[in-house]
C-alpha positions in Angstrom: 34.8 184.0 96.3 37.0 182.7 98.8 36.0 183.4 102.7 38.0 182.5 105.8 34.5 180.5 106.9 34.6 178.3 103.9 34.5 174.5 104.8 37.2 173.0 103.3 38.6 169.4 102.2 42.7 168.9 103.8 42.5 165.2 104.3 41.2 162.4 102.9 41.3 158.3 104.4 40.3 155.2 102.5 39.8 151.4 103.1 38.5 150.1 100.1 38.6 146.6 97.8 40.6 148.3 95.5 43.3 149.8 97.8 44.3 151.0 101.2 44.8 154.9 100.9 44.4 157.4 98.3 46.8 156.4 96.1 46.9 152.8 96.0 42.9 153.5 95.4 43.5 156.3 92.7 45.9 153.7 90.8 43.3 150.9 90.7 40.5 153.6 89.1 43.0 155.1 86.9 43.9 151.3 85.7 40.5 150.0 85.5 41.0 147.3 88.4 38.2 146.0 89.9 38.1 144.5 93.4 35.0 142.3 93.3 36.1 138.7 93.4 34.7 135.3 94.5 34.2 134.7 98.1 36.6 132.0 99.3 33.9 130.5 101.6 31.4 130.6 99.0 33.7 129.4 96.0 31.3 126.9 93.8 27.9 127.9 95.0 25.2 129.4 93.2 24.3 131.7 95.8 24.3 135.9 94.7 26.5 136.8 97.3 29.5 134.2 96.2 30.8 137.5 94.5 31.9 140.6 96.6 33.8 143.7 97.3 36.1 142.1 99.8 39.3 143.9 101.5 42.0 141.2 102.1 45.1 143.5 102.8 43.9 145.7 105.5 45.9 145.3 109.2 44.2 147.0 111.5 47.2 146.9 113.9 48.8 149.1 111.8 46.1 152.0 112.7 44.2 151.2 115.8 46.0 152.6 118.4 46.4 151.4 121.6 45.8 148.0 119.9 43.9 146.7 123.1 41.0 148.9 121.8 40.6 146.2 118.6 39.0 144.1 121.4 36.0 146.5 121.3 35.8 146.9 117.4 33.9 144.8 114.8 35.7 144.5 111.6 33.6 147.9 109.8 34.7 150.5 113.2 38.1 149.0 112.6 37.9 149.7 109.1 36.5 153.4 110.4 39.0 154.1 112.6 42.0 152.9 110.1 40.3 155.5 107.4 40.3 158.4 110.2 43.8 157.8 111.1 44.5 157.8 107.2 42.6 161.0 106.9 44.4 162.7 109.5 47.7 161.5 108.2 46.9 162.7 104.9 45.8 166.4 106.4 49.1 166.6 107.8 46.9 167.6 111.1 49.0 167.8 114.7 45.6 166.7 116.7 47.5 168.0 119.7 47.6 171.5 118.4 43.9 171.4 117.7 41.7 173.0 120.3 39.7 169.8 121.5 36.4 171.2 122.4 36.5 172.4 118.4 37.3 169.2 116.7 34.3 167.1 116.3 33.7 163.7 114.3 30.4 162.6 112.5 30.2 159.5 110.9 27.5 157.4 108.7 27.1 153.8 109.7 24.6 151.0 109.6 23.6 148.2 112.1 26.8 146.4 112.2 26.0 142.6 112.5 27.7 140.2 114.4 29.2 137.2 112.7 27.3 134.0 113.1 30.1 132.3 114.7 30.1 134.9 117.8 26.4 133.6 118.6 26.3 129.7 117.3 28.0 128.2 120.7 25.2 129.7 122.0 22.6 127.5 120.4 24.4 124.2 120.9 24.0 121.6 123.8 27.1 120.2 125.1 25.9 116.5 122.9 25.7 119.1 120.2 22.0 119.0 119.9 20.2 122.4 119.2 19.2 124.1 121.9 15.2 124.8 122.8 14.4 128.5 122.1 13.0 128.5 125.7 16.2 127.6 127.3 18.4 129.9 125.2 18.2 133.1 127.0 19.7 132.0 130.2 22.3 129.5 128.6 23.0 132.1 126.4 24.2 134.6 128.8 26.7 132.1 129.7 28.3 131.7 126.2 28.3 135.0 124.7 31.3 137.1 125.4 31.2 140.0 127.4 32.1 142.1 124.8 29.7 141.3 122.2 27.3 144.1 121.9 29.8 146.8 122.5 31.6 145.7 119.4 28.6 145.9 117.4 27.1 149.3 118.3 27.1 151.7 115.7 28.0 154.6 117.4 31.1 153.1 118.5 33.2 154.4 114.9 32.8 158.1 116.1 33.6 157.2 119.8 36.6 155.5 119.3 38.1 158.1 117.0 37.0 161.0 119.1 38.7 159.0 122.2 41.9 158.6 120.5 42.3 162.0 118.9 40.7 163.8 122.0 38.2 165.1 119.7 35.9 166.6 122.3 33.7 168.9 120.2 30.1 167.7 118.4 29.9 164.3 118.2 27.4 161.9 116.0 26.8 158.9 114.1 23.6 158.9 111.7 22.2 155.4 110.5 20.4 156.3 107.5 21.3 153.4 104.7 23.2 153.9 102.0 23.0 158.0 102.2 24.7 157.9 106.0 27.9 158.9 105.1 27.2 161.7 102.5 24.6 163.2 105.4 27.0 162.8 107.5 29.3 165.0 105.6 26.5 167.6 105.7 25.9 168.1 109.1 29.8 168.2 110.1 30.0 170.8 107.4 27.1 172.7 108.6 29.0 172.5 112.2 32.0 174.2 111.1 29.6 177.0 109.2 27.4 177.3 112.7 31.3 178.2 114.2 30.9 175.1 116.7 34.1 173.9 115.6 37.0 174.4 113.4 37.8 170.9 112.3 35.7 167.9 111.8 36.3 164.4 111.0 33.6 162.8 108.8 33.0 159.7 107.4 31.0 156.5 106.7 32.1 152.6 107.6 29.8 149.7 106.6 29.4 146.3 105.1 26.8 144.6 102.8 28.6 141.5 102.9 28.1 140.2 106.6 25.9 136.8 106.4 24.0 138.0 108.8 23.2 141.2 107.5 21.9 139.2 104.4 20.4 136.8 106.5 18.4 140.0 107.5 17.7 142.0 104.4 17.7 139.5 101.9 19.5 139.1 98.4 17.4 140.6 96.4 19.2 143.3 95.0 22.0 141.4 94.5 23.1 140.3 90.5 22.8 136.8 89.7 25.8 136.7 87.5 28.1 133.3 86.7 31.3 134.5 84.8 33.8 137.1 85.6 33.0 138.7 89.4 34.7 141.9 87.7 32.6 142.8 85.3 29.3 141.8 87.8 28.3 145.6 88.3 27.3 147.2 85.8 26.1 150.8 86.6 24.0 152.3 84.1 24.4 149.4 81.6 21.8 147.9 79.3 22.7 144.5 80.4 22.8 145.6 84.4 20.9 142.9 86.3 21.7 144.0 90.1 24.3 145.2 92.6 27.4 143.6 94.4 27.7 143.6 98.1 30.7 145.3 99.5 32.6 146.8 102.8 34.9 149.5 103.4 35.2 153.1 105.1 36.3 156.4 104.2 37.0 159.6 106.0 37.4 163.4 105.6 39.1 166.3 107.1 36.9 168.9 107.0 38.2 172.4 108.4 37.1 176.1 108.3 39.4 178.0 106.0 41.1 180.4 108.2 42.0 177.1 110.5 43.3 175.3 107.5 45.3 178.3 105.7 46.8 179.0 109.6 48.3 175.9 109.5 49.5 176.1 105.8 47.3 173.0 105.0 47.1 171.6 101.3 43.2 172.1 100.1 41.7 169.6 98.2 38.7 171.3 97.4 35.6 173.1 99.3 32.5 172.1 100.1 29.3 174.3 98.4 25.9 173.7 98.8 23.7 170.8 99.5 20.5 169.5 100.2 18.4 166.3 101.4 15.1 164.9 101.8 12.9 161.8 101.8 10.7 160.4 99.2 9.2 157.4 99.2 11.0 154.7 97.8 7.9 152.8 96.0 7.1 156.2 93.8 10.0 155.8 91.6 8.6 158.9 89.2 8.2 161.1 92.2 11.6 160.0 93.4 13.1 161.2 90.2 11.4 164.8 90.6 12.5 165.0 93.7 16.0 164.4 93.5 16.0 166.5 90.5 15.3 169.5 92.6 17.8 168.2 95.5 20.5 168.5 92.9 19.5 171.7 91.5 19.0 173.2 95.2 22.2 172.3 96.4 24.0 173.8 93.3 21.7 177.2 93.8 22.7 177.3 97.7 26.6 176.7 96.2 26.1 180.0 94.3 26.7 178.3 91.1 25.0 178.1 87.6 24.1 174.6 86.5 27.1 175.1 83.5 29.5 175.2 86.0 28.7 171.8 87.1 32.0 169.6 85.1 30.5 166.0 86.4 27.8 164.3 88.3 28.9 161.3 90.6 26.0 159.2 90.8 25.0 156.9 93.4 24.1 153.9 90.3 24.4 150.7 91.7 24.0 148.3 88.8 20.4 147.7 90.1 17.3 148.3 87.3 15.2 151.1 88.8 17.7 152.6 91.3 19.9 153.8 88.2 17.0 154.8 85.9 16.0 156.8 88.7 19.2 158.0 89.6 20.1 158.7 85.7 16.5 160.4 84.9 16.7 163.1 87.3 20.1 163.7 86.8 18.9 164.3 83.2 15.9 166.7 84.4 18.1 168.5 86.6 21.3 169.3 84.1 20.6 168.0 81.0 24.0 166.9 79.6 26.7 166.4 81.4 29.3 163.9 82.3 28.3 161.4 84.8 30.2 158.9 86.6 29.4 156.1 89.2 32.1 154.0 90.9 30.5 151.1 92.2 31.4 148.9 89.3 34.8 148.9 91.0 34.1 147.9 94.3 30.3 147.1 94.9 28.0 148.8 97.3 29.5 149.5 100.7 26.4 150.8 102.6 26.8 154.2 104.0 31.0 154.1 103.5 29.9 154.2 99.6 28.8 157.7 99.8 32.1 158.9 100.9 34.7 156.7 99.2 32.7 158.0 95.8 33.2 161.8 97.2 36.8 161.0 97.5 37.2 160.6 94.1 35.4 163.5 93.0 37.2 165.8 96.0 40.7 164.3 94.3 39.7 164.9 90.7 38.7 168.6 91.4 42.3 168.9 92.8 43.9 167.0 90.0 41.9 167.8 87.1 41.5 164.1 86.5 38.6 162.2 86.5 38.5 157.9 86.7 36.2 156.6 84.1 32.9 154.5 84.9 33.7 150.7 84.9 31.6 148.0 83.3 29.4 150.7 81.4 29.8 149.0 78.2 26.4 150.2 76.4 24.5 152.8 78.1 20.6 151.6 78.8 17.9 153.1 76.9 16.2 153.9 80.8 19.3 155.8 81.4 19.7 159.1 79.5 22.8 160.1 81.1 26.4 160.9 79.1 28.6 158.2 80.8 32.1 159.0 80.8 33.8 155.7 79.8 37.6 156.9 79.4 39.3 158.9 81.9 39.5 162.1 81.3 42.3 165.1 82.0 40.9 168.4 82.3 39.7 171.0 84.5 37.1 170.2 87.0 35.4 173.3 88.1 32.9 171.7 90.5 31.2 168.5 91.2 27.5 166.9 92.2 27.8 164.0 94.3 24.4 162.2 94.9 23.3 159.2 97.0 20.6 157.6 97.7 18.9 154.8 100.4 16.4 152.1 99.9 14.4 153.5 102.4 13.8 156.5 100.4 16.7 159.3 101.6 18.3 161.6 99.1 21.0 163.7 99.1 23.1 166.0 97.0 26.1 167.8 97.8 28.5 169.9 95.6 32.0 170.3 95.8 34.3 173.0 94.2 37.7 173.5 93.2 39.8 175.5 95.4 41.2 178.4 93.3 
């Protein structure tokens, strides 16, 4: 039953390897077009990061206003700002008519790693010999650009967006790995339910392809692939062998139903129940039980029964154990239900992934059309789920989106068709 205090979704903004904006994104999904490709700078190498879900057609000047703000934005922040601009436009939200103090921003982010080029000059002497570490600090201060740190602070996406849109309400940035974006959505929805805001702009932005990121986190989770990059990431498939890094951003406009209906806004879907928590990442069997519980409790909090769930949108990434845990938890919670996983299209974009994937389910609830999973030719025996392999056009009543991080955070959110 509709309630004027429901949290509804009115706008979607997308910057992804398979399209900029919702229309291009959806076209690629239903056409089975992958955005994973060989990276020019690493072509011909055997390194596992020679392929990635990269974005080559995003022009930040189209979205970042004022343009001088770009001087304070690393690539990931520029993605997030663009996605926020698109989401507000898609919602047809006139930010000048929203009460500023009741308009907030929450963004899931990661540590933004500066490009090696921004630091490299500080390590060289004038004769191009390497500088001794003991000499580096005083010399580095003369070489590094003054705005270097400001460009990479993880809270700056939410800050830039709030300043540009005069959103003076609740503002936060969450950093919990891949789960960050979906956790941000949970927090933003709760802010509206507490009546602290009428409108919340929420999302995630990130990159798992920056060389500095890879140097710090390692490449053990990446697939060793020597054939077509488009088939490298294989969620739930028996031939899966790892994931593929990606970059991107997704942003969503949430509103209190009363506020959305007062301005005759189009409503994509409703945010139902959610649940989240932490489970040790080195205890996979315990994680299965824990994630199954999160799914079940999210459905219960939404006031739904399990047979009302039309599909589960999984975090499955092509990694052996990640996919097994995801599949077994879904089977334990819901049994035989349609399951989709979309990293085969664009790879793992960290905090952005949960939001980009949520946008697919949200639009599916609105359009009653669900894109298939890519690159799952034969479901692995250790993944006991019914993977959707063909596009489906039928009523989508409710969907569960799950996301996990490699540090143990697990989250499940229910989205419901607005009828």
